[in-house]
Structures are given as C-alpha cells and as structure tokens.
C-alpha positions, 0 to 999 in steps of 0.5 A, spaced: 500 500 500 502 506 498 504 512 503 499 516 499 493 511 501 496 510 508 495 517 509 488 518 506 486 512 510 488 515 517 485 521 515 478 518 514 479 514 520 480 521 524 474 524 521 469 518 521 463 521 526 461 517 532 456 511 531 450 515 532 451 521 527 448 521 520 453 522 514 451 526 509 455 529 503 457 535 507 462 530 511 464 527 504 466 534 502 469 536 509 474 530 508 475 531 501 477 538 502 482 536 508 485 531 503 486 536 497 490 541 502 496 536 501 494 534 494 497 540 491 494 545 486 489 541 481 492 545 475 498 541 475 495 534 474 493 531 468 487 535 464 480 532 466 473 536 465 466 533 467 461 535 461 455 537 465 451 539 459 451 541 451 447 546 447 447 549 440 448 557 440 444 562 436 450 562 431 449 554 430 456 553 435 456 547 439 457 549 446 459 544 452 458 546 459 463 543 463 467 543 470 474 543 470 476 537 475 484 538 474 489 540 469 489 546 464 486 547 458 488 552 452 484 553 445 488 549 440 489 543 445 487 536 442 483 533 447 480 526 448 473 525 450 472 519 454 469 513 454 467 514 447 474 515 445 473 521 440 478 526 439 477 533 437 480 540 437 478 546 442 475 551 438 473 556 444 473 557 451 469 562 456 468 563 463 462 567 465 460 568 457 467 572 457 472 569 451 479 567 454 485 563 451 487 559 457 483 556 463 487 552 469 485 549 476 478 548 478 473 552 474 466 552 471 467 553 463 464 553 457 467 550 451 466 549 443 470 543 440 472 543 432 469 538 428 466 534 434 461 529 434 456 530 440 458 530 447 454 527 452 453 529 459 457 525 464 463 524 459 470 526 461 474 530 457 482 529 457 488 530 454 491 526 449 498 525 452 495 523 459 488 520 458 484 517 463 483 510 465 477 507 462 475 500 465 469 497 469 473 493 474 477 496 479 480 495 486 479 500 491 480 502 499 474 504 502 472 507 509 465 504 510 460 509 514 454 505 514 451 501 520 449 496 515 455 492 514 458 491 506 458 484 503 460 482 497 455 481 492 451 487 494 449 493 489 450 500 490 451 507 486 458 510 485 459 518 484 466 519 481 467 526 479 460 527 477 460 520 474 454 516 476 454 508 475 451 502 479 457 498 482 457 491 486 463 489 490 465 482 487 470 481 493 472 483 500 480 482 500 481 485 507 480 490 512 484 494 517 485 495 524 486 501 528 494 500 527 492 499 520 494 492 520 491 487 515 485 482 517 481 477 513 474 479 513 468 477 509 464 484 511 466 491 512 462 494 518 461 501 521 468 505 521 472 500 518 477 501 512 478 495 507 480 493 500 475 491 495 474 489 488 468 493 485 465 491 478 461 497 475 455 497 470 458 500 465 465 503 463 467 509 468 473 514 467 478 514 472 485 515 475 489 511 480 488 515 486 496 516 487 496 519 480 490 524 480 486 524 487 481 528 484 479 523 479 481 517 484 476 518 489 469 516 489 462 516 494 458 510 495 451 511 495 445 506 497 441 507 491 434 505 496 435 512 500 440 516 496 444 516 503 452 516 502 454 509 506 462 509 504 468 513 501 473 510 496 480 511 493 482 507 487 488 503 487 488 500 480 484 497 474 483 490 474 487 487 468 481 482 467 477 488 466 481 490 459 482 483 457 475 480 457 470 483 452 462 481 450 462 477 444 457 478 439 453 472 436 448 473 431 442 469 434 439 473 440 434 473 445 428 475 441 430 470 436 430 465 441 423 467 444 420 468 437 421 460 435 418 458 442 412 463 441 413 466 448 416 472 452 422 470 456 421 472 464 423 471 471 418 469 476 422 470 483 418 466 488 420 469 495 417 467 502 419 463 508 421 456 508 415 452 508 411 457 505 409 453 499 414 456 494 416 449 491 409 446 491 406 452 487 412 452 482 411 445 481 404 446 479 405 452 475 411 448 471 406 443 469 401 447 467 406 451 463 408 445 460 401 443 458 400 449 454 407 448 450 411 453 454 419 452 455 420 453 462 425 451 468 425 451 475 431 454 479 430 451 486 433 453 492 435 446 495 436 443 488 441 449 487 445 448 493 446 441 491 451 443 486 452 450 484 452 453 491 454 447 495 460 451 498 455 456 501 452 456 508 446 460 511 450 466 513 448 473 511 454 473 506 453 466 503 446 468 502 448 474 498 452 470 494 447 465 493 442 470 490 448 473 486 449 466 482 442 464 481 440 471 479 446 470 473 444 463 471 436 466 471 439 471 467 442 466 462 436 462 462 431 468 460 437 470 454 435 463 452 428 465 451 425 461 457 420 462 462 424 461 469 421 460 475 426 461 481 424 459 488 429 462 494 427 464 501 431 471 499 430 474 505 433 481 504 430 486 500 437 489 497 439 482 494 432 481 491 433 488 488 440 486 486 436 480 482 431 485 479 437 489 477 440 484 472 434 484 468 430 489 463 424 492 467 419 487 463 423 481 464 423 480 472 417 479 476 417 478 484 412 473 487 411 474 494 408 467 497 405 470 503 404 465 508 404 466 516 410 463 520 405 460 524 402 456 518 409 455 516 411 452 522 405 447 522 407 444 516 414 444 517 415 438 513 422 437 513 422 439 521 427 445 520 423 450 524 423 445 530 431 444 530 431 452 529 427 453 535 432 448 539 438 451 537 440 446 532 440 450 526 443 457 526 441 463 522 434 460 520 430 465 517 424 467 521 427 464 527 434 467 528 435 471 522 430 476 519 425 476 513 424 483 510 417 483 507 417 485 499 414 492 499 411 492 492 411 485 489 408 484 482 404 478 485 402 476 492 399 469 493 394 468 499 396 460 500 389 459 504 386 459 496 387 452 493 393 450 489 389 451 482 386 458 484 393 460 486 396 457 479 391 461 475 392 467 478 400 467 476 398 464 469 393 470 468 399 475 470 403 471 465 398 472 459 397 479 461 405 481 461 406 477 454 
C-alpha cells in the first residue's frame, strides 16, 4: 500500500463521526477538502473536465458546459473525450460568457470543440498525452460509514467526479485495524477501512488515486435512500477488466423467444421456508408445460446441491447465493425461457440486486405470503423445530430476519387452493406477454 493511501486512510479514520451521527455529503466534502490541502494545486495534474451539459448557440456553435476537475486547458489543445474515445480540437473557451485563451485549476467553463461529434453529459474530457483510465473493474480502499455492514455481492451507486454508475463489490480482500494492520474479513462494518474489488455497470473514467486524487476518489451511495454509506480511493484497474470483452453472436434473445412463441421472464418466488414456494412452482411448471411453454425451475435446495454447495446460511453466503442464481436466471431468460426461481431471499437489497440484472419487463417478484405460524405447522422437513432448539443457526424467521417485499408484482394468499393460486400467476403471465 502506498504512503499516499496510508495517509488518506488515517485521515478518514480521524474524521469518521461517532456511531450515532448521520453522514451526509457535507462530511464527504469536509474530508475531501482536508485531503486536497496536501494534494497540491489541481492545475498541475493531468487535464480532466466533467461535461455537465451541451447546447447549440444562436450562431449554430456547439457549446459544452463543463467543470474543470484538474489540469489546464488552452484553445488549440487536442483533447480526448472519454469513454467514447473521440478526439477533437478546442475551438473556444469562456468563463462567465467572457472569451479567454487559457483556463487552469478548478473552474466552471464553457467550451466549443472543432469538428466534434456530440458530447454527452457525464463524459470526461482529457488530454491526449495523459488520458484517463477507462475500465469497469477496479480495486479500491474504502472507509465504510454505514451501520449496515458491506458484503460482497451487494449493489450500490458510485459518484466519481460527477460520474454516476451502479457498482457491486465482487470481493472483500481485507480490512484494517486501528494500527492499520491487515485482517481477513468477509464484511466491512461501521468505521472500518478495507480493500475491495468493485465491478461497475458500465465503463467509468478514472485515475489511480496516487496519480490524480481528484479523479481517484469516489462516494458510495445506497441507491434505496440516496444516503452516502462509504468513501473510496482507487488503487488500480483490474487487468481482467481490459482483457475480457462481450462477444457478439448473431442469434439473440428475441430470436430465441420468437421460435418458442413466448416472452422470456423471471418469476422470483420469495417467502419463508415452508411457505409453499416449491409446491406452487411445481404446479405452475406443469401447467406451463401443458400449454407448450419452455420453462425451468431454479430451486433453492436443488441449487445448493451443486452450484452453491460451498455456501452456508450466513448473511454473506446468502448474498452470494442470490448473486449466482440471479446470473444463471439471467442466462436462462437470454435463452428465451420462462424461469421460475424459488429462494427464501430474505433481504430486500439482494432481491433488488436480482431485479437489477434484468430489463424492467423481464423480472417479476412473487411474494408467497404465508404466516410463520402456518409455516411452522407444516414444517415438513422439521427445520423450524431444530431452529427453535438451537440446532440450526441463522434460520430465517427464527434467528435471522425476513424483510417483507414492499411492492411485489404478485402476492399469493396460500389459504386459496393450489389451482386458484396457479391461475392467478398464469393470468399475470398472459397479461405481461
């Protein structure tokens, strides 16, 4: 770990407020301001400009409203727009509608580019000889500010230099104690510093923190409540981010669905153990099969006999369980199938992650609403009895939480008979198809 990163970690540790104090962008700004005091003048760093918006002037000149994050820009400079990669020449520069030849440091500016294609909000303008990094995976040191721990597999929103992207933690490499000694961990708790690998939804533009802290620092935001839950500094891009690319194939999801005469969807069944998820799924698959539909059930217990046999029932393992099943279900939808997933999936954030892997009209949450008292009465596997006796730990509904879905597309009342419940789902499928 570099000296710079060590200093920043110590800065964060010294500025993290007490547990009962809420976090806001004001805190992030305070820490960042202190950081910048020893970084030095931003004008001496490589050129990085955040595009805020663009407009067409009365003289038909394409003007870009932007913010200089670091560096110096001069008319006539050859620049690169990232991540698109296009190059252009700076034609004019303005500050407060006053034409100027050169602008340096942190400033809000207007500029025009010669013979440039359209530039989008959120893109970064860089110097061609010191271009920024474009990647969708990276390692970062983070300070975690939320009372809810960070686990691998969870989804968040990142804000880096005004760029926003959905990100997920793919690996927690280690955490640090107060003496900055490395410790192995599978989660990062409040007021802890750690090192993680991240994956972003789409390529982002950044610098390694040691080379340009202004473009190497980011905030981590809970997308459910827009609360800042962490701060990170980027160490480096992961090599596999540039080595692996999506391969194009001519046969696509729409063609596979067309030949099957159906709309591929994922029906995500959630509910307590014993609520009836697998029983209903089994009956649903039989009806769909009789209707000539191509479908498949991804059952929680069955998956744990193979793909997920290495996972237990801790919160971290449950998150990884859902991440893997989500990706498999996505591939099956891409194959044109109607996929029925039956998982307890107790946490809202993890069900939200599963939904994020699909298009809006492909994922439907099915809440099997059976009271725990009824589930315990059924208890075909004897699991509730064992959990009550302490023989099974982390059992949902007993010593592990179940977070009830707020707005499921389908809610099933299991006091109804199986045929009525199945017809309710079939009617929904026909409606969305």
